[in-house]
C-alpha positions in Angstrom: -33.7 -8.3 21.7 -31.0 -10.8 21.1 -28.3 -9.7 18.6 -28.3 -11.7 15.5 -26.1 -14.8 15.8 -24.5 -16.3 12.6 -22.0 -19.0 12.8 -21.7 -18.4 16.5 -20.8 -14.7 16.1 -22.8 -11.8 17.6 -22.9 -9.4 14.7 -24.1 -6.3 16.6 -21.1 -6.7 19.0 -18.8 -7.0 16.0 -20.3 -3.9 14.4 -19.6 -1.9 17.5 -15.9 -2.8 17.1 -15.6 -2.5 13.4 -18.1 0.2 12.0 -16.3 3.4 13.2 -13.1 2.5 11.5 -14.8 1.2 8.4 -16.9 4.2 8.0 -13.8 6.5 8.3 -12.0 4.3 5.8 -14.9 4.5 3.4 -15.0 8.3 3.6 -11.3 8.5 2.8 -11.8 6.0 -0.1 -14.5 8.1 -1.7 -12.2 11.2 -1.4 -9.3 9.3 -2.9 -11.5 8.1 -5.7 -12.3 11.7 -6.5 -8.6 12.6 -6.4 -9.3 15.0 -3.4 -6.7 13.8 -0.9 -3.0 13.1 -0.6 -2.9 9.4 0.4 -1.1 7.4 3.0 -1.6 3.7 3.5 0.9 3.3 6.3 -0.1 0.4 8.7 1.8 0.6 12.1 3.3 -2.7 13.0 1.7 -4.6 10.1 2.7 -5.4 6.6 0.1 -5.3 3.8 0.0 -7.0 0.4 -0.3 -5.4 -2.9 -0.9 -6.9 -6.4 -1.2 -5.3 -9.8 -1.5 -6.5 -13.4 0.7 -3.7 -14.6 2.5 -0.7 -13.1 4.0 1.8 -15.6 6.0 4.5 -13.7 7.7 7.6 -15.0 10.7 9.0 -13.1 11.8 5.9 -11.0 14.2 5.8 -8.1 15.0 3.3 -5.4 17.0 3.4 -2.2 17.2 1.8 1.3 15.6 3.2 4.5 14.3 2.4 7.9 10.6 2.6 8.7 9.8 3.4 12.3 6.4 2.7 13.8 4.6 0.8 16.6 3.3 -2.7 16.9 -0.4 -3.4 17.6 0.4 -3.6 21.3 2.2 -0.1 21.4 5.9 -1.1 21.2 8.3 0.7 19.0 9.5 -1.2 16.0 11.7 -0.6 13.0 11.8 -2.3 9.6 14.4 -2.1 6.9 12.8 -1.3 3.6 13.5 -0.6 0.0 11.8 2.7 -1.1 10.5 2.6 -4.6 9.4 6.0 -5.8 7.8 7.3 -9.0 7.0 10.8 -10.3 3.9 9.4 -11.8 2.5 5.9 -12.0 -0.4 4.2 -13.9 -1.5 0.9 -12.3 -4.1 -1.6 -13.6 -6.1 -4.0 -11.5 -4.6 -3.0 -8.2 -5.4 -4.8 -4.9 -4.3 -3.9 -1.4 -5.1 -6.1 1.6 -4.2 -5.9 5.3 -5.1 -8.4 8.0 -6.3 -7.3 11.5 -5.8 -10.3 13.9 -7.6 -11.1 17.1 -10.8 -9.2 16.4 -13.3 -10.2 19.1 -15.6 -13.1 18.2 -14.0 -13.3 14.7 -10.3 -13.9 14.9 -8.6 -12.5 11.8 -10.4 -10.0 9.5 -9.0 -8.9 6.1 -9.7 -5.4 4.7 -9.3 -5.5 1.0 -9.3 -2.6 -1.4 -9.4 -2.9 -5.2 -9.4 -0.4 -8.0 -8.5 0.1 -11.7 -10.1 -3.3 -12.7 -11.8 -4.3 -15.9 -14.1 -1.6 -17.1 -12.5 1.2 -15.2 -9.7 3.6 -15.8 -6.3 2.7 -14.4 -5.2 3.9 -10.9 -3.2 7.2 -11.2 -0.6 8.2 -8.6 1.7 11.2 -8.4 4.8 11.4 -6.2 4.3 7.7 -5.2 6.5 6.1 -2.5 6.3 2.4 -1.7 8.2 1.1 1.4 8.6 -2.5 0.6 10.5 -5.6 1.8 9.5 -8.1 -0.9 8.7 -7.7 -4.5 8.0 -10.2 -7.4 7.3 -9.0 -10.9 8.6 -9.0 -14.4 10.3 -5.7 -14.9 11.8 -3.5 -17.6 13.8 -0.4 -16.7 14.5 2.3 -19.3 17.8 4.2 -19.2 18.7 2.9 -15.8 21.5 4.3 -13.6 22.8 1.8 -10.9 24.9 2.7 -8.0 24.2 6.5 -7.6 24.1 8.1 -4.2 20.6 8.4 -2.9 20.8 12.1 -2.6 21.9 12.4 -6.2 19.0 10.4 -7.7 17.2 13.1 -9.7 15.0 11.1 -12.1 12.4 10.4 -9.3 10.5 12.6 -6.8 13.5 12.8 -4.4 14.0 11.3 -1.0 10.8 11.0 1.0 11.6 13.0 4.1 9.0 13.3 6.8 11.3 11.7 9.5 12.4 9.0 7.1 15.7 7.3 8.1 17.8 6.8 5.0 21.4 7.5 4.2 21.7 10.1 1.6 25.1 8.7 0.6 23.8 5.1 0.4 23.3 3.1 -2.7 20.4 4.0 -5.0 19.3 3.3 -8.6 17.1 5.3 -11.0 15.6 5.1 -14.4 13.6 7.3 -16.7 10.8 4.9 -16.5 9.9 1.4 -15.3 7.3 -1.2 -16.4 6.3 -4.0 -14.1 3.9 -6.8 -14.8 2.4 -9.5 -12.5 3.3 -7.5 -9.4 3.1 -9.1 -6.0 4.7 -7.3 -3.0 4.6 -6.8 0.7 5.0 -3.3 2.1 5.0 -1.3 5.3 3.9 2.0 3.9 2.6 3.6 0.7 2.3 7.4 0.3 1.4 9.6 -2.6 0.9 13.3 -3.3 -2.3 12.3 -5.2 -3.8 8.8 -5.6 -6.9 8.6 -7.8 -8.7 5.2 -7.6 -11.2 4.5 -10.3 -13.8 1.8 -9.6 -12.9 1.7 -5.9 -14.2 -1.4 -4.1 -13.5 -1.9 -0.4 -14.6 -5.0 1.5 -14.2 -6.9 4.7 -13.7 -10.6 4.9 -13.4 -13.1 7.7 -10.1 -14.9 7.9 -6.9 -14.4 6.0 -4.7 -16.2 3.5 -4.9 -17.1 -0.2 -8.3 -16.4 -1.7 -9.0 -13.7 0.9 -6.0 -11.5 0.9 -4.7 -10.2 -2.5 -2.5 -13.2 -2.8 
């Protein structure tokens, strides 16, 4: 029997490529929604986009580091990042999206994850680290210290470790709490000790760009 063709794409062939990874991601997503797993959304060689209506974080610290990884063709790569960390964070209407290019028969495919939207509890994260290289938001920092050494920043969860390349004597800043609204950022990795996603919705979309990615 011929596989179903829609818009010139053979969907059974596409399913062979995509279903195993989607199924695994869905299982992880369910566990995260139940607060059952530590979370890591690190994407080797790829940035991903994150938006949120609001982020309220207690115990904030930020310092510079280098993220090491691999490109999609297996080459080693490194990216300078600003690590933003929080002891605890509450996030409303969160969206994360990552684009996989060159999928057979499709071109680009965007994986989009949304949680904490209208009618659902806010996303809750503990020991949250975001390795980012671009951030846009309106921000208020409460009781902020600017220019402390990274190793001496004690209001947040501490330096990340796990092979992270960061100068413990480098510049850092910290605050008792931080409030961000209208968040748009690009990141290379997000990790958390616990990440609880209320109202989780994961979806795949053909293409990329505005209207498909989070922004």
